[in-house]
C-alpha positions, 0 to 999 in steps of 0.5 A: 775857388780852390787855393791849389794852382792849376796848369792854366794859372797865368803864373805858369809857363807852358814849355815844349822841349825838343832836342837834336832835330838834325834838319837835313839828315839824309835829305838826299834820300828818296824815302827818308829825306823829309823825315826831320822836316816832318818831325819839326812840323809835328813839334810845331803842331803839338806846340800850337795844339797845347798852346805853349808859351815857348819852344826850347830847342836843345842840341843840334837844329841842323845836321850839318854846321853849314846846311844846304840851301834846300835845308835852310829854305825847307826849314 
């Protein structure tokens, strides 16, 4: 058994860092309205696939400081 630590050691945290998602940006745009929600889903899929221990969201999660009901419901 090697003494070197590997990524799978139980003492290792897997962290996914995502920033400035801006949910709700251009939400009324017919073409780009779903972009930020799709991005969030891709981030969550990546986290599941890589079995991360936690997700650190930095920056702005929502584009507006008072997101619309649609935005809150969709997220």
